[in-house]
C-alpha positions in Angstrom: 22.2 -7.8 -5.6 21.8 -7.0 -1.9 19.5 -4.1 -1.2 18.9 -2.2 2.1 16.1 0.3 2.5 15.7 3.3 4.8 12.8 5.7 4.6 11.9 4.6 1.1 15.4 5.0 -0.2 17.3 1.9 -1.4 21.0 1.2 -1.4 23.0 -1.4 -3.1 25.3 -3.3 -0.6 28.6 -4.8 -1.5 31.5 -6.1 0.5 34.9 -4.3 0.1 37.6 -6.8 0.9 40.4 -4.2 1.0 38.6 -2.3 3.8 37.1 -5.4 5.3 33.8 -3.5 5.5 30.4 -3.4 3.7 29.8 -0.5 1.4 26.4 0.9 0.5 25.5 3.2 -2.3 22.2 5.0 -2.2 20.4 4.5 -5.5 18.2 6.8 -7.5 19.6 10.1 -6.2 20.4 13.4 -8.0 24.0 12.9 -7.0 25.8 10.2 -5.0 26.0 9.1 -1.4 27.7 6.1 0.0 28.4 4.7 3.4 30.4 2.0 5.2 29.9 -0.4 8.1 31.5 -3.4 9.6 28.2 -5.3 10.1 24.6 -4.8 9.1 23.6 -2.8 12.2 26.5 -0.4 11.7 25.8 -0.2 7.9 22.2 0.8 8.6 23.2 3.5 11.1 25.6 4.9 8.5 23.0 4.7 5.8 20.7 6.8 7.9 23.5 9.4 8.6 24.5 9.6 5.0 21.0 10.0 3.8 20.3 12.7 6.4 23.3 14.7 5.3 22.5 14.2 1.6 18.9 15.4 2.1 20.1 18.4 4.1 22.5 19.4 1.4 19.8 19.1 -1.3 17.4 21.2 0.8 20.1 23.9 1.3 20.8 24.0 -2.4 17.3 23.7 -3.7 18.0 20.3 -5.3 15.3 17.6 -5.7 17.0 14.6 -3.9 15.5 11.8 -6.0 16.4 11.4 -9.7 13.4 11.8 -12.0 12.9 9.4 -14.9 11.0 10.2 -18.1 9.7 6.7 -18.5 11.5 6.4 -21.9 14.7 4.7 -22.9 16.2 3.4 -26.1 17.2 -0.2 -26.2 19.3 -1.8 -29.0 18.7 -5.5 -29.4 19.5 -8.1 -32.1 17.0 -8.2 -34.9 16.1 -11.8 -34.2 15.2 -11.0 -30.6 13.2 -8.0 -31.8 11.3 -10.4 -34.1 10.6 -12.8 -31.3 9.4 -10.1 -29.0 7.1 -8.7 -31.7 5.7 -12.2 -32.2 5.2 -12.8 -28.5 3.4 -9.4 -28.2 1.2 -10.0 -31.2 0.2 -13.4 -29.9 -1.0 -11.8 -26.7 -2.7 -9.0 -28.7 -0.4 -6.4 -27.1 1.9 -3.7 -28.4 5.6 -4.4 -28.1 5.8 -1.5 -25.5 3.1 -3.0 -23.4 4.5 -6.6 -23.6 8.1 -5.4 -22.8 6.8 -3.2 -19.9 4.8 -6.1 -18.4 7.8 -8.5 -18.9 10.2 -6.1 -17.2 7.7 -5.5 -14.3 7.3 -9.2 -13.8 11.1 -9.7 -13.8 11.8 -7.1 -11.1 8.8 -8.3 -9.0 10.1 -11.8 -8.9 
């Protein structure tokens, strides 16, 4: 995935062949904001404009711009995988939660 960052906000970047432009979607917002550009410089300019407008609208309406996460989510996995994870966690003397959290952190940091 291609990511662009402006002022601590990140956007997923994709190419739209129908429009022959790059499309960005700002991630982690309480709402949605996207932008387009024909090249990286234009895309970054439009990102800044779109973000500015989104933040202004949030301020006017008393909305927190960034989506807040609880730190909890349910995950359904096959029982055999659950067993393997439990074994891996126990072998490292960790809880499943701690082992999975560290594994996910390692995965996104790579």
